[in-house]
C-alpha positions in Angstrom: 239.4 109.8 199.9 237.0 112.3 200.4 237.0 112.6 196.6 237.0 108.8 196.4 234.1 109.1 198.5 232.6 111.6 196.5 233.6 109.4 193.4 232.3 106.4 194.7 229.2 107.8 195.8 228.8 109.6 192.5 229.0 106.1 190.7 226.9 104.8 193.3 224.1 107.6 192.7 224.7 107.0 188.9 224.6 102.9 189.5 221.3 103.6 191.3 220.1 106.1 188.3 220.9 103.7 185.8 219.0 101.2 187.7 216.1 103.2 188.3 216.2 103.9 184.6 216.3 100.5 184.1 213.6 99.9 186.3 211.7 102.3 184.5 212.4 101.3 181.1 211.8 97.7 182.2 208.4 99.1 183.6 207.6 100.9 180.3 208.5 97.9 178.3 206.5 95.5 180.6 203.5 98.4 180.1 203.9 98.5 176.3 203.9 94.7 176.2 200.9 94.6 178.4 199.3 97.7 176.2 200.3 95.5 172.9 199.0 92.4 174.4 195.7 94.1 175.1 195.5 95.8 171.6 196.3 92.4 170.2 193.8 91.0 172.1 191.2 93.0 170.7 191.0 91.2 167.4 187.4 92.8 166.5 189.2 96.0 166.4 191.8 97.3 163.9 194.0 99.8 165.9 196.4 102.0 163.6 198.6 104.5 164.4 200.3 107.3 162.0 202.5 110.1 162.3 201.7 113.6 161.4 202.4 112.6 157.4 199.5 109.7 158.0 202.0 106.9 157.8 201.8 104.2 159.8 203.5 103.7 162.9 201.8 101.4 164.6 199.7 98.2 163.6 197.7 96.2 165.7 196.7 92.6 165.0 193.1 93.2 165.0 194.4 95.6 162.0 196.4 92.6 160.4 193.3 90.6 160.9 191.1 93.2 159.2 193.4 94.6 156.3 195.3 91.0 155.8 198.8 93.1 156.1 201.4 91.8 158.6 203.1 94.6 160.7 206.4 94.5 158.7 204.0 95.5 155.7 201.9 98.0 157.4 204.8 100.0 159.2 205.6 102.9 156.8 202.8 103.2 154.5 200.6 106.1 154.0 197.3 105.2 155.7 195.9 106.3 152.5 196.2 102.9 150.9 193.8 101.7 153.2 190.9 103.7 151.9 189.0 103.1 148.3 190.7 104.9 145.5 187.4 107.0 145.0 187.8 107.9 148.7 191.5 108.7 148.1 190.7 110.8 145.0 187.9 112.5 146.8 190.7 113.5 149.6 188.8 111.4 152.3 192.2 110.3 154.3 193.1 113.9 154.7 189.7 115.3 155.7 189.3 112.7 157.8 193.1 113.5 160.0 192.0 117.4 159.3 188.8 117.0 161.3 190.2 114.7 164.0 193.1 117.4 164.8 190.5 119.9 164.7 187.5 118.4 166.7 189.2 115.7 168.7 187.4 112.8 166.8 186.5 112.1 163.3 183.7 109.4 162.4 185.3 106.9 160.1 182.2 104.5 158.9 183.3 103.4 155.3 184.3 100.9 153.2 188.0 100.0 153.2 190.8 97.9 151.1 192.5 94.9 152.1 195.9 93.9 151.0 194.4 91.6 148.3 192.1 94.5 146.9 189.0 93.0 148.5 186.7 95.6 150.7 186.3 95.5 154.4 183.4 97.7 155.7 184.8 99.6 159.1 183.2 101.3 161.7 185.2 103.5 163.8 187.0 106.8 164.3 190.2 108.8 163.9 191.7 110.6 167.0 194.7 113.2 167.2 197.6 111.9 169.4 198.7 114.6 172.1 201.9 114.7 173.7 202.3 115.5 177.5 203.5 119.0 176.4 200.3 119.3 174.5 202.2 118.6 171.2 200.4 116.7 168.1 202.7 114.0 167.3 199.9 111.7 164.7 197.0 110.1 164.5 195.2 106.9 166.3 192.5 105.3 164.1 190.3 102.3 165.6 187.9 101.0 163.7 185.6 97.5 163.9 185.5 94.9 161.0 181.6 94.9 160.3 181.9 93.6 157.0 179.7 90.7 157.7 177.1 92.8 159.5 177.1 95.1 156.7 176.7 92.5 154.2 174.0 91.1 156.0 172.6 94.6 156.3 172.8 95.2 152.7 171.4 91.3 151.9 168.3 92.2 154.0 167.8 95.6 152.8 168.2 94.2 149.4 165.9 91.3 150.4 163.3 93.7 151.9 163.7 96.0 148.7 162.9 92.9 146.5 160.3 91.9 148.9 158.5 95.5 148.6 158.9 95.4 144.8 157.7 91.6 144.7 154.7 92.8 146.9 154.4 95.9 144.7 154.7 93.8 141.3 152.0 91.1 142.9 149.5 94.2 143.7 150.2 95.7 140.5 149.4 92.6 138.7 146.5 91.6 140.9 145.0 95.0 140.3 145.3 94.6 136.4 144.5 91.1 136.4 140.8 90.5 134.5 139.5 88.4 137.7 138.9 89.4 141.2 141.7 88.6 143.5 141.0 88.5 147.4 143.5 87.4 150.4 142.4 87.1 154.0 143.9 86.2 156.9 144.4 83.1 159.4 141.3 84.1 160.8 139.4 84.2 157.2 139.5 88.4 157.3 139.9 89.7 154.1 143.3 91.7 154.3 143.7 92.5 150.8 141.2 92.8 147.4 142.4 93.9 144.1 141.0 96.6 142.4 139.0 94.7 140.2 136.8 93.9 143.1 136.2 97.6 144.0 135.2 98.4 140.3 132.9 95.7 140.1 131.1 95.4 143.4 131.3 99.5 143.9 132.4 98.7 147.5 134.9 100.4 149.2 138.2 99.3 151.0 136.4 99.9 154.4 133.3 98.2 153.4 135.1 95.4 151.8 137.2 94.4 154.3 136.6 91.4 156.9 133.6 89.4 155.9 132.4 92.8 153.8 132.5 90.2 150.5 129.0 88.9 152.3 127.1 92.3 151.8 127.5 92.1 148.1 126.3 88.4 147.9 122.5 87.7 146.7 120.4 87.3 149.8 119.6 84.1 148.6 123.0 82.6 148.3 124.7 84.5 151.2 123.9 81.7 153.8 125.3 78.6 151.7 128.2 80.5 150.3 129.3 81.6 154.2 129.0 77.7 155.1 130.7 76.8 152.5 133.9 79.0 153.3 133.7 78.3 156.8 133.6 74.7 156.3 136.7 74.6 153.9 138.7 77.7 156.4 137.8 75.1 159.5 139.4 71.9 157.5 142.3 74.2 155.7 141.4 73.0 152.1 140.5 74.4 148.8 137.3 75.0 147.9 135.0 76.2 144.9 131.6 78.1 145.1 128.9 79.6 142.6 127.0 82.3 143.8 125.6 85.8 142.6 127.4 88.6 143.3 126.2 92.3 143.3 127.2 94.6 140.7 127.7 98.3 140.9 124.9 98.8 139.1 122.7 96.9 141.1 122.1 93.7 139.1 123.5 90.5 140.1 126.4 88.6 138.0 127.0 84.8 138.6 130.5 84.3 139.7 133.0 81.3 140.5 134.8 81.8 143.7 137.8 79.2 143.7 140.7 79.8 146.7 143.5 77.7 148.3 144.9 77.9 151.5 148.4 79.7 152.5 150.9 77.8 154.7 154.4 79.4 156.0 157.6 77.9 155.8 157.2 76.2 159.2 153.6 74.7 157.6 151.6 77.4 159.9 148.3 78.5 158.4 148.3 81.7 157.0 144.9 82.0 155.5 143.3 81.9 152.2 144.7 83.5 148.7 141.3 82.9 145.9 140.1 84.6 142.8 136.4 85.6 141.6 135.5 84.9 137.7 132.3 86.9 136.4 130.6 84.0 134.5 127.3 86.0 134.2 128.3 86.4 130.3 128.9 82.6 130.1 126.1 82.1 132.1 123.6 83.9 129.5 125.7 82.1 126.9 124.7 79.0 128.5 121.1 79.6 128.5 121.2 81.0 125.5 123.1 77.8 124.1 120.0 76.0 126.2 117.3 78.0 124.6 119.0 77.6 120.7 119.2 73.8 121.9 115.5 73.7 123.0 114.4 75.8 119.6 116.6 73.5 117.5 115.3 70.3 119.5 111.6 71.8 118.9 112.1 72.5 114.9 113.9 68.9 114.7 111.1 67.2 116.0 108.4 69.6 114.6 109.5 70.2 111.0 107.6 68.2 108.3 110.6 67.3 106.5 112.5 64.3 107.5 115.8 64.4 109.3 118.4 61.9 110.3 121.9 60.9 110.9 123.7 57.8 110.0 126.8 56.2 110.9 128.6 54.9 107.6 130.9 51.7 108.0 133.2 52.2 105.0 133.3 49.0 102.6 136.2 46.7 102.3 137.3 44.3 99.8 135.6 41.6 102.1 132.6 43.7 103.3 130.4 46.1 101.5 129.7 49.5 102.4 126.8 49.5 105.0 125.2 52.2 107.5 122.8 52.6 110.3 120.7 55.9 111.7 122.1 57.2 115.0 119.5 59.9 115.4 116.2 60.8 113.8 113.3 63.1 114.1 109.7 61.8 113.9 109.0 63.2 110.4 112.1 60.5 109.0 109.7 57.9 109.7 106.5 59.3 108.7 108.6 60.5 105.4 110.3 57.2 104.9 108.2 54.6 106.0 111.0 53.2 108.5 110.1 52.0 111.5 111.7 53.2 114.9 113.2 49.7 115.3 115.8 50.1 112.4 117.2 53.0 114.9 120.8 52.2 115.7 120.8 48.7 113.5 123.0 48.1 110.4 120.7 48.3 107.6 121.9 45.6 105.5 120.9 43.5 108.2 117.7 45.1 109.3 116.5 45.8 106.0 118.2 43.5 103.4 115.8 44.5 100.4 117.0 48.4 100.4 118.7 49.3 97.3 122.2 49.3 96.7 122.6 53.0 95.5 121.5 54.4 99.3 124.8 52.6 100.4 126.9 54.0 97.3 125.6 57.7 98.0 126.1 58.1 101.6 129.4 56.2 101.4 130.6 58.6 98.9 129.5 61.6 100.7 131.2 60.3 104.4 134.3 59.7 102.5 134.7 63.0 100.3 132.7 65.5 102.3 131.4 66.9 98.9 127.3 67.3 99.9 124.9 66.2 97.4 121.3 67.1 96.5 119.2 64.7 94.8 115.9 63.0 93.9 115.8 59.3 94.2 113.0 56.5 94.2 112.9 53.6 96.3 110.9 50.2 94.9 112.0 48.8 98.7 109.8 51.6 100.2 107.6 52.6 97.6 108.1 56.3 97.6 110.3 59.3 95.8 112.6 61.6 97.9 113.9 65.0 97.7 117.3 64.4 99.6 120.0 66.5 100.6 122.7 64.7 102.1 126.0 66.4 104.0 129.0 65.0 106.0 129.1 66.2 109.8 131.7 66.2 112.4 134.8 65.0 112.1 135.9 62.9 108.7 137.0 60.2 111.1 133.2 60.1 112.5 132.0 58.9 109.0 128.5 60.8 109.9 126.1 62.0 107.1 123.2 64.7 107.7 120.3 63.7 105.6 117.2 65.9 105.0 114.0 64.2 103.7 110.9 65.2 101.5 108.2 62.5 100.3 107.7 63.9 96.6 105.6 60.8 95.6 102.4 62.4 95.3 104.5 65.5 93.1 106.1 63.1 90.9 102.7 61.3 90.6 101.2 64.9 89.5 104.5 65.5 87.2 104.0 62.3 85.5 100.2 63.0 85.4 101.1 66.6 84.0 103.7 65.1 81.3 101.1 62.9 80.2 98.5 66.1 80.0 101.0 68.0 78.2 101.0 65.5 75.6 97.4 65.3 75.3 97.5 69.4 75.5 100.3 69.8 72.3 97.3 68.0 70.1 94.8 70.6 71.7 96.8 73.7 71.4 96.9 72.7 67.5 93.6 72.0 67.2 92.7 75.7 69.0 95.2 77.4 67.3 93.5 76.6 64.4 90.4 77.2 65.9 91.5 80.6 66.7 92.8 81.4 63.4 89.4 80.4 61.9 87.9 82.9 64.6 90.2 85.7 63.3 89.5 85.1 59.8 85.6 84.7 60.2 84.8 87.0 62.9 82.3 90.1 62.2 84.4 92.2 64.9 87.2 94.2 64.1 90.4 92.5 66.0 93.6 94.2 66.0 97.4 94.0 67.7 99.1 97.0 68.3 101.9 98.2 70.0 102.8 100.6 73.3 103.1 103.6 70.4 99.6 102.4 68.7 100.5 101.5 65.7 98.6 98.5 64.4 100.9 95.4 64.0 98.1 92.8 63.0 94.7 93.3 61.8 91.8 90.8 60.8 89.5 90.5 57.7 86.4 92.1 59.3 88.7 95.4 58.7 88.1 95.3 55.0 84.3 94.0 55.2 83.2 96.8 57.6 85.6 100.0 56.8 87.0 98.8 53.8 90.8 98.7 54.5 93.1 95.7 53.4 95.4 94.7 55.9 98.3 96.2 54.0 96.6 99.6 54.3 96.2 98.8 58.1 99.5 97.1 59.2 102.3 99.9 60.3 100.2 102.7 60.4 99.0 104.7 63.7 95.7 103.4 64.7 94.8 107.4 65.1 94.8 107.6 61.0 91.7 106.0 61.0 89.7 107.7 63.9 87.7 111.1 63.5 90.0 114.0 64.9 87.5 114.8 68.0 88.2 111.3 69.2 91.8 111.2 68.8 92.8 112.2 72.6 90.2 109.6 74.2 91.4 106.9 71.8 95.0 107.6 73.0 94.1 107.6 76.7 92.2 104.2 76.2 95.4 102.1 74.8 97.8 104.0 77.1 95.0 102.5 79.9 95.5 99.2 78.2 98.9 99.0 78.3 99.3 100.0 81.5 96.9 97.4 82.4 94.3 99.3 83.4 90.4 99.0 81.6 90.5 100.6 78.4 86.5 100.3 77.2 85.8 102.8 74.7 83.3 103.9 72.3 84.8 106.4 69.2 84.3 107.1 65.1 86.1 105.7 62.4 86.3 106.5 58.9 85.2 104.2 56.2 87.4 104.3 53.5 84.5 105.9 51.4 84.5 108.7 53.9 81.4 107.6 55.7 81.7 107.5 59.8 81.2 104.1 61.9 80.8 103.9 65.5 82.9 101.1 67.2 82.8 99.9 70.8 86.3 98.5 71.7 87.6 96.4 74.4 91.1 96.0 75.2 93.6 94.2 76.9 97.5 94.4 77.1 99.8 91.7 76.9 103.4 92.1 77.2 104.4 95.2 74.9 101.4 94.7 72.9 97.7 95.3 73.2 94.8 93.0 71.8 91.9 94.9 70.8 88.2 93.9 69.5 85.8 96.1 68.1 82.2 96.1 67.5 80.0 98.1 64.8 77.4 100.2 67.3 76.5 102.8 64.3 72.7 101.2 64.5 72.5 101.2 68.0 74.0 104.8 68.5 71.3 105.8 65.5 68.7 104.4 68.0 70.1 105.7 71.3 70.1 109.2 69.4 66.6 108.9 68.4 65.2 107.6 71.8 67.1 110.3 73.2 65.4 113.4 71.1 62.0 111.4 72.0 62.7 111.5 75.2 63.7 115.0 75.2 60.5 116.0 73.6 58.6 113.9 76.0 60.0 116.1 78.7 59.7 119.5 77.4 55.7 118.3 76.5 55.9 117.5 80.2 57.2 120.5 80.9 54.7 122.4 79.1 52.1 120.5 80.9 53.1 121.6 84.3 53.9 125.0 83.2 50.2 125.2 81.6 48.8 123.4 84.8 50.9 126.2 86.9 49.5 129.2 84.9 46.2 127.7 84.6 45.8 127.6 88.2 47.7 130.7 88.8 45.2 132.5 86.0 42.1 130.6 88.0 43.2 131.9 91.6 44.6 135.5 90.4 41.1 135.9 88.2 39.2 135.2 91.2 41.3 137.3 93.6 41.5 140.4 90.6 37.9 140.3 90.6 37.5 141.1 94.3 39.6 143.6 94.0 38.4 145.5 90.8 35.4 144.9 91.5 35.5 146.7 94.9 37.2 149.5 93.6 34.8 150.1 90.7 32.2 149.9 93.0 34.2 152.3 95.5 35.0 154.6 92.3 30.9 154.6 91.7 29.9 155.7 95.2 32.3 158.3 95.4 31.3 159.6 91.8 27.7 159.9 93.2 29.0 161.6 96.8 27.9 158.1 98.5 30.8 157.5 101.2 28.6 155.4 103.4 30.0 151.8 102.0 33.6 153.0 101.1 35.1 151.7 104.2 33.2 148.2 103.6 34.7 148.1 99.4 38.1 149.1 100.4 38.0 146.5 103.1 37.3 143.8 100.6 39.8 145.1 97.9 42.5 144.8 100.6 41.2 141.5 101.6 41.5 139.9 97.9 44.9 141.9 97.4 46.2 140.4 100.6 44.9 136.6 99.5 46.6 137.5 96.0 49.7 138.5 98.2 49.8 135.2 100.2 49.0 133.3 96.9 52.6 134.8 95.2 54.4 133.8 98.7 53.3 130.5 98.1 54.3 130.5 94.6 57.8 131.5 95.7 58.3 129.3 98.6 57.6 126.3 95.8 59.8 127.7 93.5 62.4 128.4 96.1 62.7 132.2 95.8 60.5 133.5 98.5 63.1 135.6 100.9 63.7 134.2 104.1 65.1 135.9 107.3 66.9 132.8 108.7 68.0 132.4 112.6 69.3 130.0 115.0 66.2 128.0 115.9 65.2 126.2 118.8 62.6 123.5 117.2 61.3 122.4 120.5 60.3 125.5 121.9 59.1 127.0 118.9 56.9 123.8 118.7 55.9 124.4 122.2 54.9 128.1 121.5 52.2 126.8 118.9 50.6 124.1 121.1 47.2 126.4 121.6 47.0 127.4 117.7 47.4 123.7 116.7 44.9 123.0 119.0 42.2 125.6 118.2 43.1 124.7 114.2 42.6 121.0 114.7 39.8 120.8 116.9 38.4 118.8 119.8 38.0 115.5 117.8 41.6 115.2 117.5 44.0 114.2 120.1 47.7 116.4 119.8 50.9 115.1 121.3 53.5 116.5 121.3 57.1 115.1 121.7 60.4 116.8 122.1 63.5 115.3 122.0 66.0 116.0 124.9 69.1 117.0 123.7 67.8 118.3 120.3 70.5 120.2 118.3 69.5 123.9 116.9 68.9 124.2 113.3 69.1 127.5 111.3 66.2 128.8 109.1 63.3 131.0 109.0 61.1 130.7 112.1 58.1 132.2 110.6 58.3 129.5 107.8 58.8 126.6 109.6 55.9 127.6 111.6 53.7 128.1 108.6 55.1 124.7 107.5 54.1 122.9 110.5 50.6 125.0 110.8 49.8 123.8 106.8 51.1 120.0 107.7 48.9 120.0 110.7 45.6 121.1 108.5 46.3 118.8 106.3 46.5 116.0 109.0 43.3 117.6 110.3 41.4 116.9 106.9 42.8 113.4 106.9 40.9 112.2 110.0 37.5 113.7 109.5 36.3 110.8 111.9 39.0 112.2 114.2 42.3 110.3 115.2 45.7 111.5 116.6 48.1 114.1 115.2 51.5 113.7 116.8 54.4 116.4 116.5 58.0 115.2 117.4 61.3 116.6 117.3 64.6 114.2 116.9 68.5 114.8 115.6 69.1 112.6 113.0 72.4 111.7 110.9 71.8 111.0 106.9 74.7 108.8 106.0 76.2 108.4 102.5 73.6 105.0 101.8 70.8 107.2 103.0 71.5 110.1 100.6 72.3 108.0 97.8 69.2 107.1 97.6 67.4 110.6 97.5 67.9 114.1 95.6 69.6 117.1 96.2 70.5 116.2 99.7 74.0 115.8 101.7 75.0 113.6 104.1 75.3 115.1 107.8 73.4 116.1 110.8 70.0 117.4 110.4 67.2 118.6 112.5 64.1 116.7 112.0 60.5 117.9 112.7 57.8 115.1 112.0 54.0 115.5 111.8 52.2 112.2 111.9 48.4 111.2 111.1 46.4 108.2 111.6 44.0 109.2 109.1 43.3 107.7 105.5 46.8 107.9 104.1 48.0 108.2 100.8 48.7 105.7 97.6 52.0 105.6 95.8 50.9 107.3 93.1 49.6 110.0 95.4 53.0 110.6 97.2 54.9 110.8 94.2 52.9 113.6 92.9 52.3 115.6 96.3 54.7 118.3 96.0 53.7 119.1 92.5 52.2 122.6 92.5 48.1 122.8 92.5 48.1 119.1 92.8 45.3 118.2 95.4 43.4 115.3 96.4 40.6 117.8 98.6 37.4 118.6 96.5 37.0 121.7 94.4 37.3 125.3 96.3 38.8 123.3 99.5 42.4 123.7 98.5 45.0 125.3 96.4 47.7 122.2 95.9 50.5 124.7 97.2 50.4 123.7 100.7 53.1 120.6 100.7 55.0 122.3 97.4 55.4 125.2 99.2 57.0 123.2 102.4 59.2 121.4 99.9 60.4 124.6 98.6 61.0 126.1 102.1 63.2 123.1 103.1 65.1 122.8 99.9 65.9 126.7 100.1 67.2 126.3 103.7 69.4 123.4 102.6 67.2 120.7 104.1 65.1 117.6 102.7 61.3 116.6 103.3 60.3 112.8 103.1 56.7 111.3 103.1 56.0 108.0 104.7 52.3 106.9 103.9 49.8 103.8 104.0 46.5 103.8 102.9 44.2 103.1 105.8 47.2 103.7 108.3 48.2 107.2 108.3 50.7 109.6 107.1 54.2 110.9 108.5 55.9 113.6 106.7 59.5 114.3 108.0 61.2 117.7 107.2 65.0 117.8 108.0 66.6 120.9 108.6 70.5 121.4 108.7 72.2 121.5 112.1 73.3 124.5 113.2 76.6 124.8 115.5 76.3 128.6 116.4 74.8 130.3 119.3 71.2 131.0 119.6 70.4 134.2 118.4 68.9 137.2 120.5 65.2 137.2 120.4 63.0 139.3 118.8 62.5 142.5 120.8 58.7 144.2 120.4 57.7 147.3 120.7 54.8 149.5 119.4 54.6 151.0 116.2 55.6 154.6 115.7 52.9 157.0 116.5 51.7 159.0 113.4 52.1 162.0 115.0 55.8 161.4 115.5 57.5 163.4 112.7 61.4 163.2 111.6 63.7 165.8 112.2 65.2 166.8 108.7 66.8 163.0 108.0 67.3 162.1 104.3 66.0 159.0 102.7 67.4 158.0 99.6 64.7 155.6 97.6 65.7 153.4 94.7 63.4 152.0 92.9 62.6 151.3 88.9 58.7 150.5 89.4 57.5 154.1 89.2 54.1 153.3 91.6 56.2 151.8 94.2 58.5 154.6 94.4 55.9 157.0 94.7 54.3 155.0 97.4 57.7 154.9 99.6 58.4 158.5 98.9 54.9 159.4 100.0 55.1 157.8 102.8 58.4 159.2 104.0 56.9 162.6 103.1 54.0 161.8 105.7 56.5 160.8 108.3 58.3 164.1 107.6 61.7 162.7 106.2 63.3 164.4 103.5 62.7 161.9 100.4 65.5 161.9 97.4 64.2 159.5 94.3 66.5 157.4 92.1 64.7 155.3 89.3 68.1 152.9 88.8 71.2 151.7 90.5 73.9 153.7 88.8 71.7 156.9 89.7 71.0 155.9 93.2 74.9 155.1 93.5 75.7 158.7 91.7 73.7 160.5 94.9 75.2 158.2 97.5 78.8 159.3 96.2 78.1 162.7 96.4 78.3 164.9 99.8 74.5 164.9 100.1 73.3 163.8 103.5 71.8 159.8 103.7 70.9 158.5 106.9 68.6 155.5 105.0 69.0 153.9 101.7 65.5 152.4 100.6 66.4 150.2 97.7 64.7 147.2 95.6 67.3 144.3 94.8 66.2 143.4 91.4 67.4 146.5 89.6 68.5 147.1 86.4 72.3 148.3 85.6 73.3 147.6 89.4 71.2 145.7 91.6 70.3 146.9 95.3 73.3 145.1 97.0 75.8 146.2 94.6 74.7 149.5 94.8 74.8 149.0 99.0 78.2 147.9 98.7 79.6 150.2 96.6 78.0 153.0 99.0 79.1 151.6 102.1 82.9 151.7 101.0 82.5 155.7 101.4 79.7 155.4 103.7 80.5 152.3 106.1 77.7 153.4 108.8 75.2 153.4 106.1 71.7 151.9 107.1 70.1 149.9 104.1 66.7 148.8 103.9 66.1 146.1 101.0 62.6 145.7 99.2 62.1 142.3 97.5 59.5 139.8 95.9 62.1 137.0 96.1 65.4 136.5 97.1 67.5 134.7 93.9 69.2 131.2 94.8 68.3 131.8 98.6 70.7 134.3 98.8 69.3 135.6 102.1 69.7 132.5 104.1 73.2 132.2 103.2 73.9 135.4 104.9 73.2 138.1 102.5 72.4 140.7 105.3 75.0 142.5 107.0 75.1 144.7 110.1 72.8 147.6 109.6 70.8 145.9 107.0 67.2 144.8 106.8 64.5 143.5 104.2 60.8 143.8 103.7 58.9 141.7 101.0 56.8 143.1 98.7 53.8 143.6 98.8 54.0 145.2 102.0 51.6 147.0 104.5 52.1 150.9 104.8 52.4 150.2 108.7 54.9 147.7 108.2 57.0 150.1 105.8 56.3 153.1 108.4 57.5 150.7 111.7 60.7 149.6 109.6 61.9 152.6 108.2 61.4 154.6 111.6 62.7 151.9 113.7 66.1 151.6 111.4 66.3 155.9 111.1 65.9 156.0 115.4 67.8 152.5 116.0 64.4 151.6 117.4 63.8 147.9 117.5 60.5 146.8 116.0 58.1 143.5 116.1 59.9 140.8 113.9 58.0 140.0 110.4 
C-alpha cells in the first residue's frame, strides 16, 4: 500500500508536474503568440532574428511587408541576401554582426534588397541575442522601411540642388547679360542687381540695395522715375520709363528701364523683375541722325540744283506710262519752271503738253534700276537741262530721284561759241597768213629753239642782219654764233626762259663776215620750245658808249674843278697863315741878330697864333674828308647841349632868342663829344649870321627811326635808330641851289673874308665818319633847319673824363724809358727833346721794323710813342706785335688823321691813347706823364 501509495503519489506528482509543464508551455506559447502578434502588428518595422551563422530564424510580418519574402521563403536564408551586392562584397553584413556582438548594437541605415530585386531603404540596428546563461545565440535586426521618406528626401535634396543650380545659372546668366537686371521684393526694395549694374554705375551692393537706384538717377529725372515706379508697384502692373542714369565716370547716360511683376503659384505678389538698357549710344545716333536729317533737309532746301522724287506708273497695253512728283526742293520749281500745283498730280493730266520722252526715260529707270545722266531740252518748258536720274527705294515703289540743272544759258553760249568758232576758223587762217608775212618780213631776228639751245627755225632777217641762210642756222646751237665772252649769260637766259622766267638779255653775235652785232633779245617758253625775238642795238650801244665817255670826261672835269677850287682855297688860306708865321719868325730872327729881345715874345706869339689857325684849318679839312681822328664815347646829347647853353648865348648875342628843347627818354649816341659840340657851335654861328636883325634859334633833340622808305631816297645812310640834334633858325633861308652845294668845301654865301666855306662840310664829314647823316630843310624868307642824325648807342655810358692839373715842370722822371717811333725827323727830335726835358730816357726809331726790333729785345720800355702812318709796319701793327710779348705795354699814338674812321670803330684798346698832330708841347707833356704814372688828365 505504501508502495502503491508512493506510486500513486508519484503518478500524482508526475501528473501535477506534467500539468504544470503543460501550463507553462501553454503560457509560453500564449506569450510567444502575444509577442508574435505584437511583432506582426508593428508592420512599419522589419524584425528579423538569425543564428550565429547569420541565417534567418525569425521573420516578422513587417519584414515580409518590407522585403516581400514570405516567412517560409525567408527562414533559413542568410541575412546577407538582404544586403546590396556591393555591401556584401564589402563585408558589411559580417562587419555589422561583429560590431553588434562587440558593442551591443550596430547601426544599420542603408539600402537593402527586396525579393524582386528592388531597393528598399531601411533605418535600424542589429543587436546580439543573449541567453539567460549569458551565451550568444544569434542576432536581432530591427529596421524601419523609410524608402518613401528617403526618396522624398533625395528628391527634395535634388530639387534643392537643382534650385541652387538654377539660381546660380540665373545669377551667372544675369551677371553676364549685356543689360542691367534687378529684382525687388514685395515691398519694392531691390534685393538683387546684376554685375552689369555695379560695373555701369560704380555703386557697391550696399549702396544699391533697397532704393539705392534713385541715387544714381539724374536729379531732374529722379522724382518722375520714383512716381512711375510707385504707381506701377501699387497697381501690380508692368511699367517702362526712360531716364538718365549716372555712369561710373560721372557722366549721365540715357537708359530704358522695363519691369514686370512676379507672382507666386498661389497668386501672391512677390515683387518685380526688370532690366535696364543703356541707350546712350542710340540716343546719340538718333541725335546725329536728326542733325544729319536737318543738314540734309537744309541742303535739300538750299542747293541751287533742282531735286525731286517722282513716282512712276508703268504703262500697260491700254494706258501709257505716267509719273507724278512726290517730293521736291524749292530749286526744282525754279530750275524747271513747274508750279507747286503739280505736286502729287499725274503729269499727263496736269501738264498734257509735256514731251513724251520724259515719261519714257523715267519709266525705263524705274523698271531697270539703271541710273542715267543726260542733257535734254523741253519745248514745253522752254529750257535745256542737265539731268541725273536713279531709282530709289524698293523696286516695287517705282520711285526715281531726279537732279536738275538749268543749262539753257550754257547751251546758248555753246551755240554762240560754235558760231564764233566757225567765224574764227576763217580768222585763224587769215592770222596765220599774217604771221607768216610778219615772220618773213620782220627786220628783227626771230627764232625757235629747243630746251638744249638748238635752233629749230630762223626767219629771213638772220640773212639780212648777220648773213646766215636758214640751213646754216637750223640744227646748230645758238652759242655757235655768239661771242665767247657772252656764252654763259646767254645760256642762263634761255634756261630761264625754258623754266618760265624772265629772259631779257643783250649779247654779241658774229656776222658771217666776222664783224660784231649787239642783239637785244626777248624770249618766252611755249611747251618744249622757246620763242625769241632779237633787235639790232649795235648803234644804240655805240651811242651809249660815246655818252658814257662824255659823262666820264665831264665828271673828271668837275673833279678837277673841285680839286682846283679846293687847292686854291687851301693855298689862299695857307699863304695868309704862312705869311703870319714866316713874317713873325723872320722879324724874330732879325731882332735876335741885333740883340734886341724886347719884342721877341710878340713875334713868337704871332707865329704861334698863325700856326694854330693853320692847324684848325687842317682839322676842318680832315673833317670834310672824314679822316679826322675821333675819340668816340657814349654821349647824352641832352646833357651836352644843356652844358653849351651859356657859350651859345654869348655867341649869338642878345638880339636872338635861344630855345632849347630836350626830348624825354632820349637814347644815347656814340660819337666824339668835342666834335659834336664844335658842330652845334658852327651851326649856331651860321644861324646867327642868317638873322642879322634878330630872331629865334631853337636847338632840340629827339629819337628818330629811319625806315627803308626814307633811306632809299638818301645816300650813304642805313635804316635804324638814330639820335637827332636839330638846329633851327628863323633867318633868311636858302634857295634849293644853295642847299645842293651847302656841303661843298669852301662854298660860302658870306662876304669875302667872313667865312672859310668849311663849316658845313666839316659837320657833314663828322656825321658821316660817325656813321650818321645830315639833312637840310630850308625855305627862303622862313628859315633853316639842319638835322644831324647820329646812330643810337645801346651800351652803358662812359665814365666822365677826370680833370687834373698839368704836371709840374719840376717833376722829373725816375729812369723810365720811352721808345719814340716816328719817320719824320723834326717831329721825332721834338718828342725826344720833350722826353729828355722831363727826365725820361728816350730811345729813337725811324720806322716800324726798327721800333719792333727794339721792342722784341730785352730793353726796358715803359711807354711806346709812335706815329700811326709809318713806312713798312704802321704804328698799330708795331703796337700789336709788341703787346704779344709785352701785354701791359702802354702806347701813345700820334696821327694827323685816322684812315676810314678806324678810331670810331674801336681802334683804341685799354692802355692806348692818341694825340693829334699838330699838338702843343704842354699837351704832349701832360699825356706822356699821365700815361707813365697812371694819372688821369684833362680830356682832349
